[in-house]
N, C-alpha and C positions, 0 to 999 in steps of 0.2 A: 788311496789315501785321500783323508777329507783335506779341506782348503781352509785356509784362515781368512775370515772376511771382516774388515774393517768398516765400522758404522759410525760416522760422524752424526751425533744428536745430541739435541739439547730440549728444554722444555718447550712443550707447546708443540709437539709432534701429531703426525696422525696416527693415533694407537693402532689400528689395523694396519696400518701400512708398514708398520714395524714388526708388531707381533706375529701376524701370518707369514709373512718371508722367513723371519727369523727362525719360526718353528720349523716351517719347512727345510731350511739349511741344516739346521741340527738334526732333524730327524732324518736327513742324507749323510749324516756323518760330519759334517762341516763345523766348525769352529765360529761363533759369533763374539765379535770384541767391539763392546761400545766404548767411544771416544767423545769426551767431552772436555772442559777446562779441569776438573777436580776427581782425579781417581778418588772411587768409593763414595761419592756424592751421588745422592737420588734425584732424578729428572722424573718429570712427569708430563704425561700427553695429555691433549685437548680434552680426552673423555676419563681422566683419571689413572691410566695405566702407569705403575711406577717402575722404573728401570733403573737398576746400581750401574753406574759408570766403572766399567774396567781398566782404562787406562786414560792418562792425562794427554791432551794434544802435544805436549811438550815432549812427552815420552815415545809417543808413537813415530812410527819410520814407515815409510810407504814400502821399502825394502822388505820388512817383514811379513806383510800380507799378499795373499792372492788375488784379492779381489775388495771391490767397495762398493757398499749398498748405501744408498740415501734415502731415507724415507721422506715423505711430503709432512705437510702440516706447514706451520710457523718455522720449526727450526732448520730449515733449510736455508733459508731468509735471513734469520738471525746468526747464523754460522758464518755467511756469505760477509758479513761485515768484520770477520776476523779473519787476517791476511793468513794465519797459521793454518786453518780450517781449507782457505781456498789454495793454498800452495802443496797442501797434503792431497786433495783432490786432482791439482792439475797432474800430480807427477803419476798418479794411476792413467789418466788419460794420455798424458804423453809416451807412456811406457806400455800403452795399449794392452793394460791389464783389465779383464771384465770388470764392468761397472756397472750398477744397477739403481736406476732412478727413477722413482715414481711421483706422481703426480707435481708438488712444487719442488722435488728433490732436485731438477736439472737446474734449478737458480743456482746452486753452488758450483755447476759446471758452467752456466752463463758468466758467472763472475771470474771465473778462471780463464775465461776466453779461450774454451776447448771445443766448442761446438760448429766453429766455422767449416761449412761444407760437410757436416756430418748428418745423418739422418735421425731424428728424434721425434718423439710426441711427449705430451705432460698435459697439465691440468689447464682447463679453457682460458684462466686467467692469466697463464704466462706464454701463450701462444705468440703474441706480438713480441715478447721479450726473446723469445727461441729464434724467432725469423730475424730480428734485429742482431743477434747474435751471431749470424750466420747459418743456422740449422736449416735443413729441409723439414719441414712441418709435415707428420702425418696422422689425420685423426683415426687412429685406430688403437686397439685394445692393449697392444705392444708392437714393439718395433726394435728387431735387432740390425744393428750398423755394424758393419764389418767385423762381425762375429765376436763384439766385444763390448758393444754397448746397448745394453736392455734397458728401454722406457716404456712407462706406462702411463695413463691418466687420472684414473681414480680407483678407490678402494674396489669397485666392481671389476677391476682388470686384474684383481690380484690374481687369480688362479693361472691367466694366462702369463703375468709377470712371474709367477714361481716357475712354471713350466719352462720358458725359456732363460730363466736364470740358472735352474739347476741343469739345464742342457749346456750351457757354457761353463759351469763348473765342475761337468763330467758327471753327474750323479744321475 
């Protein structure tokens, strides 16, 4: 049975970090639900990919989802300024549901104050932020922490990121 994956996303996301994992999840039979401020709105990636929003953050409830996927780019930095998205992400970490964050994706988890004592990786420019948030940083293509949190550094790491994410989803 496929899992329902929440994807908090807004403009300026890193295109391949959304499109490639989302495609892999869908091909494995999972449902990918894009969440932003306005249901039905169209958001645009850094390189022009257009994505339609499936659900507004005000309608989204963490308990309705099996996993959380946070693509990188500028999107996570924009979203972490909104307490609703921070609380949404925090709920998945607190409930130990699978969380997949690539590149700048962990920024949302940093603001949610959920990385203390956790093992993670991320894009080079957020390494100090990860360490300051209490995370144990690992410079590796993918890191799986407590069989729950999957993090990767860059688009080059997407194959490893997808492989480990799909393992946690049971696909």
